[in-house]
C-alpha positions in Angstrom: 46.3 -59.3 -29.8 46.6 -56.7 -27.3 49.9 -56.3 -25.0 49.8 -56.4 -21.1 48.9 -53.7 -19.7 48.7 -54.3 -15.9 52.6 -53.3 -15.1 52.8 -53.6 -11.4 52.7 -50.2 -9.2 55.2 -50.9 -6.7 58.1 -50.9 -9.6 60.7 -47.8 -9.4 62.8 -46.2 -12.3 65.9 -44.5 -11.0 67.6 -42.4 -13.8 72.0 -43.7 -13.2 75.2 -43.9 -14.7 75.0 -43.7 -18.7 76.4 -46.2 -20.6 79.8 -46.5 -21.4 79.3 -45.4 -25.0 77.2 -42.6 -23.2 73.8 -43.5 -23.5 71.0 -43.3 -20.8 70.8 -45.5 -18.4 68.1 -46.5 -16.2 67.8 -48.9 -13.3 64.3 -50.9 -12.7 63.7 -51.8 -8.8 61.3 -54.6 -8.2 60.9 -54.2 -4.2 59.9 -57.8 -3.8 62.7 -59.7 -5.6 65.0 -56.2 -4.3 66.5 -56.8 -8.3 67.6 -53.7 -10.4 67.3 -54.3 -14.4 69.1 -51.6 -16.6 67.7 -50.7 -19.4 67.8 -48.1 -21.9 65.9 -45.5 -24.0 63.9 -47.8 -25.6 62.5 -49.9 -22.8 61.6 -47.1 -20.2 60.1 -45.7 -23.9 58.1 -48.9 -23.7 57.5 -48.6 -19.6 56.1 -45.1 -19.8 54.0 -46.1 -22.8 52.4 -49.1 -21.3 51.4 -46.6 -18.3 49.8 -44.2 -20.1 48.3 -45.6 -23.6 44.3 -46.9 -22.3 44.2 -48.3 -26.2 43.4 -51.7 -25.0 43.9 -53.2 -29.1 47.4 -51.5 -29.3 50.0 -54.0 -30.5 53.8 -54.3 -30.3 53.7 -52.7 -34.3 51.3 -49.4 -33.0 53.4 -48.9 -30.0 56.6 -49.7 -31.8 55.2 -47.1 -34.6 54.1 -44.4 -31.6 58.3 -44.7 -30.1 59.5 -44.4 -33.2 57.6 -41.1 -34.3 57.5 -39.7 -31.2 61.7 -40.2 -30.6 62.6 -40.3 -34.0 64.4 -43.2 -33.9 64.2 -46.5 -36.0 62.2 -48.9 -33.8 60.5 -52.6 -34.8 58.1 -54.8 -33.0 60.4 -57.3 -32.0 62.5 -54.9 -29.6 59.1 -54.2 -28.3 57.7 -58.3 -27.9 61.1 -59.1 -26.4 61.2 -56.8 -24.3 57.5 -57.8 -22.9 58.4 -61.2 -22.7 61.4 -60.2 -20.5 58.9 -58.2 -17.7 56.7 -61.7 -18.1 59.4 -63.9 -17.5 60.7 -61.5 -14.3 57.5 -61.4 -12.5 56.8 -57.9 -13.1 53.4 -57.5 -14.3 50.5 -58.3 -11.9 49.1 -61.7 -12.6 45.5 -62.7 -12.2 42.6 -65.4 -12.5 43.8 -67.6 -15.3 46.2 -65.9 -17.2 48.1 -66.7 -13.3 47.1 -69.9 -13.3 48.7 -70.4 -16.9 51.8 -68.5 -16.1 52.7 -70.7 -13.2 52.1 -74.0 -15.2 54.6 -72.8 -17.7 56.8 -71.9 -14.7 56.7 -75.0 -12.6 58.1 -77.6 -14.7 61.1 -75.2 -15.3 61.5 -74.7 -12.5 61.3 -78.2 -10.7 64.1 -79.2 -13.5 66.3 -76.7 -12.1 65.9 -76.5 -8.4 68.5 -79.6 -7.9 70.9 -77.9 -10.3 70.4 -74.1 -8.1 70.8 -76.5 -5.1 74.2 -77.3 -5.9 75.1 -73.9 -7.2 74.2 -71.9 -4.2 74.8 -74.3 -1.5 77.6 -72.4 -2.0 76.4 -69.7 0.4 73.9 -69.8 1.9 72.6 -66.4 3.5 70.4 -66.3 7.1 69.4 -62.5 7.9 69.5 -61.2 11.5 69.0 -57.9 11.5 66.8 -55.0 9.4 69.2 -52.0 11.0 67.9 -48.9 8.8 66.5 -47.6 12.1 69.4 -48.2 14.4 71.6 -47.4 11.0 69.9 -44.1 11.1 70.5 -43.5 15.4 74.2 -44.5 14.9 75.0 -42.2 11.7 74.6 -38.9 13.4 78.0 -39.6 15.6 80.0 -41.4 13.3 80.1 -38.5 10.7 83.1 -36.9 11.3 84.6 -40.0 10.0 83.4 -39.4 6.8 85.5 -36.9 7.0 88.3 -35.9 4.6 91.0 -35.0 7.2 90.5 -38.0 9.4 91.8 -40.4 6.6 94.4 -38.4 6.9 95.1 -38.3 10.5 94.4 -41.9 10.2 97.1 -42.2 7.6 99.7 -40.4 10.3 98.7 -42.5 12.7 100.0 -45.5 10.8 103.3 -43.8 10.1 104.1 -43.5 13.7 102.8 -46.6 14.9 104.7 -48.5 12.5 108.6 -46.6 12.9 107.3 -46.6 16.9 106.6 -50.9 16.2 110.1 -51.0 14.0 112.1 -50.0 17.0 111.2 -53.3 18.5 110.3 -55.4 15.8 111.8 -58.4 17.1 109.6 -58.6 19.4 106.7 -58.1 17.4 107.4 -61.3 15.8 108.6 -63.4 17.8 104.7 -62.4 19.9 103.0 -62.9 16.4 104.8 -66.6 16.7 103.6 -67.1 20.2 100.0 -67.1 20.0 99.6 -70.1 17.5 98.8 -71.8 20.5 95.5 -73.5 21.6 94.7 -69.7 23.3 96.5 -67.9 20.7 93.6 -69.2 18.9 91.2 -67.9 20.7 92.2 -64.7 21.5 92.2 -64.4 17.1 89.1 -66.1 16.6 87.9 -63.0 19.0 89.1 -59.9 17.6 88.4 -61.6 13.9 84.6 -61.7 14.8 85.1 -58.1 16.8 87.0 -56.3 13.7 84.1 -58.2 11.2 81.4 -56.7 13.1 83.2 -53.5 12.4 83.5 -54.1 9.4 79.7 -54.7 8.4 78.4 -52.0 10.6 81.3 -50.3 8.5 79.5 -51.2 4.7 76.5 -50.3 6.3 76.5 -46.8 8.1 78.7 -45.6 4.5 75.4 -46.8 2.7 73.1 -45.0 4.9 75.5 -41.8 4.5 75.2 -41.6 1.1 70.9 -41.7 1.2 71.0 -46.1 0.4 68.5 -48.7 2.9 70.2 -51.3 4.3 67.7 -54.6 4.3 69.0 -56.7 6.0 72.4 -57.9 8.2 73.4 -60.9 9.0 75.8 -64.9 8.9 76.2 -66.0 4.9 77.7 -69.9 5.4 80.3 -70.0 2.4 80.4 -73.8 2.0 79.5 -74.2 5.7 81.7 -71.4 7.2 79.8 -68.3 8.6 80.8 -65.3 7.8 78.9 -61.7 8.2 77.3 -59.7 5.5 75.5 -56.6 4.9 73.0 -55.8 1.6 73.7 -52.9 0.8 72.4 -53.9 -3.0 70.1 -50.6 -2.4 73.6 -49.0 -3.9 73.0 -49.9 -7.4 70.3 -46.7 -6.7 73.4 -44.3 -6.9 75.2 -43.0 -10.0 78.4 -41.8 -8.8 80.9 -45.0 -9.5 82.9 -43.3 -6.9 80.6 -43.3 -4.2 79.3 -46.8 -4.6 83.1 -47.8 -4.4 83.4 -46.0 -1.3 80.6 -47.6 0.3 82.8 -51.4 -0.9 86.4 -50.0 1.0 84.4 -48.3 4.3 84.9 -51.9 5.8 88.0 -52.1 5.2 88.6 -48.7 6.2 87.1 -49.3 9.3 89.4 -52.2 10.0 92.0 -50.2 8.8 92.0 -47.9 11.0 91.3 -50.1 14.1 94.7 -51.8 13.2 96.5 -48.0 12.8 94.9 -47.2 16.4 95.5 -50.8 17.9 98.7 -50.8 17.4 99.7 -47.5 18.2 98.5 -48.2 21.5 100.2 -51.5 21.3 103.5 -49.6 21.4 102.7 -47.8 24.6 101.1 -50.3 26.9 102.3 -53.1 29.5 101.6 -57.0 28.9 98.9 -58.1 30.0 95.3 -59.1 28.6 94.5 -55.4 26.8 98.1 -55.4 25.0 97.5 -58.8 24.0 93.6 -57.9 22.5 95.0 -54.5 20.9 98.4 -56.9 19.5 95.2 -59.5 18.4 93.4 -56.6 16.2 96.3 -54.8 15.4 97.4 -57.9 13.4 94.2 -59.9 12.2 92.7 -57.1 10.6 95.6 -56.3 8.3 96.1 -59.7 7.4 92.1 -60.6 7.2 91.2 -57.4 4.9 94.4 -57.4 2.5 94.6 -61.2 2.2 90.7 -61.5 1.9 88.5 -58.3 1.7 90.6 -57.1 -0.8 91.4 -59.8 -3.6 89.3 -58.8 -6.4 88.8 -62.8 -7.7 85.9 -63.4 -5.1 83.2 -61.9 -5.1 83.9 -59.8 -1.5 84.7 -56.1 -1.5 88.1 -55.9 -3.7 85.3 -57.5 -7.0 82.8 -55.0 -6.5 85.0 -52.0 -6.0 87.5 -52.8 -9.2 84.2 -53.3 -10.8 83.2 -49.6 -10.0 86.1 -48.2 -10.3 86.8 -49.8 -13.8 82.9 -49.1 -15.0 82.9 -53.0 -15.9 79.3 -53.8 -14.1 78.6 -57.4 -14.1 82.4 -57.9 -14.4 82.5 -61.8 -13.1 80.4 -62.8 -16.3 82.2 -60.4 -18.8 85.3 -61.6 -18.1 84.7 -65.1 -18.2 83.2 -64.1 -21.5 86.2 -62.8 -23.2 88.5 -65.8 -21.1 86.1 -68.2 -22.9 86.7 -66.2 -26.4 90.2 -66.1 -26.3 90.4 -70.1 -25.5 88.3 -70.6 -28.3 90.6 -68.3 -30.5 93.9 -70.4 -29.0 92.4 -74.1 -29.6 90.3 -73.4 -33.1 91.5 -69.9 -34.4 88.0 -69.5 -35.2 88.4 -65.7 -35.8 85.3 -64.3 -34.2 85.6 -60.7 -32.8 86.1 -59.9 -29.2 82.7 -59.6 -26.8 84.1 -56.6 -25.8 86.5 -54.2 -27.4 89.6 -52.3 -25.6 88.9 -54.7 -22.4 92.0 -57.3 -22.9 92.6 -57.3 -19.4 89.6 -59.5 -18.5 91.4 -62.2 -20.0 94.1 -62.4 -18.1 92.0 -61.3 -14.8 88.9 -63.8 -16.2 92.0 -67.0 -16.1 92.7 -65.8 -12.8 89.8 -66.5 -11.1 89.6 -69.8 -12.8 92.9 -70.9 -11.2 92.2 -69.1 -7.8 88.7 -70.8 -7.2 89.6 -74.0 -8.2 92.2 -73.6 -5.4 90.6 -71.6 -2.6 87.5 -74.4 -2.9 89.3 -78.0 -3.5 91.6 -76.4 -0.9 87.9 -76.0 1.6 87.1 -79.6 0.6 90.9 -81.0 1.5 90.3 -79.4 5.1 86.8 -80.7 5.4 88.5 -84.0 4.9 91.0 -83.7 6.4 89.8 -82.2 9.6 86.1 -83.1 10.1 84.3 -85.5 8.1 85.9 -87.3 5.2 82.4 -88.7 3.5 81.3 -84.6 4.0 84.6 -83.6 2.3 84.1 -86.5 -0.6 80.6 -85.2 -1.6 81.5 -81.7 -1.4 84.3 -82.1 -3.7 82.6 -84.5 -6.3 80.3 -80.8 -6.3 82.9 -78.9 -6.6 83.8 -81.2 -9.8 80.4 -80.9 -11.2 80.7 -77.2 -11.2 83.6 -76.2 -11.7 85.0 -78.5 -14.1 82.6 -81.0 -15.8 79.5 -78.4 -16.3 81.8 -75.5 -17.8 83.7 -78.0 -20.0 80.6 -79.6 -21.1 78.9 -76.2 -22.2 82.3 -75.6 -24.0 82.3 -79.3 -25.6 78.2 -78.8 -27.1 79.7 -75.1 -28.7 82.8 -76.8 -30.1 80.3 -79.3 -31.7 77.6 -77.1 -33.0 80.6 -74.9 -34.4 82.7 -77.6 -35.8 82.1 -76.6 -39.0 83.2 -72.8 -39.0 
C-alpha cells in the first residue's frame, strides 16, 4: 500500500536554531491549529519526498532506500511509518471521502473519553480573545521604535537610580503612604493602576514581537482559576532562530512596567499631594511588586518561565524538568539505577521540586480564598479537582509505573 501524499498545502517549514548537539532543526507550522512541531533532518527529508515523489506505489521501505541513498545515512521503514503516523494523528494530511469518515470514527471514541479529563485540566486557564491586533500594532510600531534602542535603557537605569536616591531621602513618608492605602479607596486606586500597567505590559510583548517580524494573532482576557488576567498570543515567536530575540519578547512586558515605575517614582518626588501624585505612587509601586513577584517567577508559566527556557536553551522546560524530578524520586525510593533522561542538566531536578511545591501552594491557596471569601461550595469543588489533578493522577501514574517495574 502506497504512502499518503496529500500533505496540506498551508503547512510552512521554517529553519530554526539547531538542537543542543548541533544537529539541524526545522519547525513545521500548522496555521490552522497555530501549532509548531520540531523536526530533524529525517522528518524534513520525508516531507520533501512526499511532495516531490509521484510514484503511487511508493511505500515506507522504498522511501527509506531513497533517503538513505541520497543522504548516505542509515534509514529504515519503521522511522518513516512512525513519522507518517505522527502526521496523520495531528491532521497534517488532507482527508476526504471514506478516509475522512474512517478517521473521524477512530477519533470520536478517544475524544469523548478525553473530554472530561481535558475539562479538568484546562478549566484553570480559559482564553477569551478580544483583538486581532496586527494592523493596529503596525501603526503603533513606528511611534515606539525609539524604545528598542540600548541608549533608552541606559537612560531608564539612570532615571531609576536618581528616583531611588530621592525617595530614600523621604523613605519614612513613602512607606507611610504605602501603608495608608490599605483601605477600600486605596484598593480601588491599586486595582486601576494594576489594570493600566498590565495593558501596557501586554502591548510591550506585542510590539516587541512585531519589531522582530512576528505576527500577534490575538490579545484578550484569560481566566486563571476564574480570575481574569490579560494575555497576548506570541506563539509566532517560535519562528525566530534567535533565543535572545525570543527572550526579549518575553521580557518586553516587564521592561515596560519597570520603565513606567521608574519615571512615575521620579515624578512622585516632585509633585504636591493630590490625585495625580496618588496615581503616580500606585503605578510606581504596583508595577514593581506585580512584575517581580508574578511575572519574573519561573515556577509558573508566566514571562519568567519562558525567559528561563530561552536563555538556558531548554525548550519544553516543564516537561523535561518533570521527567528529571520523577527519575530522581525513583532513584531515591527504589534505586532502579536507570540513566537520567538528560545528561548535564541536573539543575532541572531541584527546579522540578520547587515547581511542584509552588504550584500546590498557589492552587490550594486560591481554593482557600474562594472557600473563605466567595462560595464555599465552589472552593470545595476546586480543592477536590486540584487534589485529583495535582496529587491523585500523578501519584496514580507513579504507582502503575512502580508496579510494572517491581521485578527490577
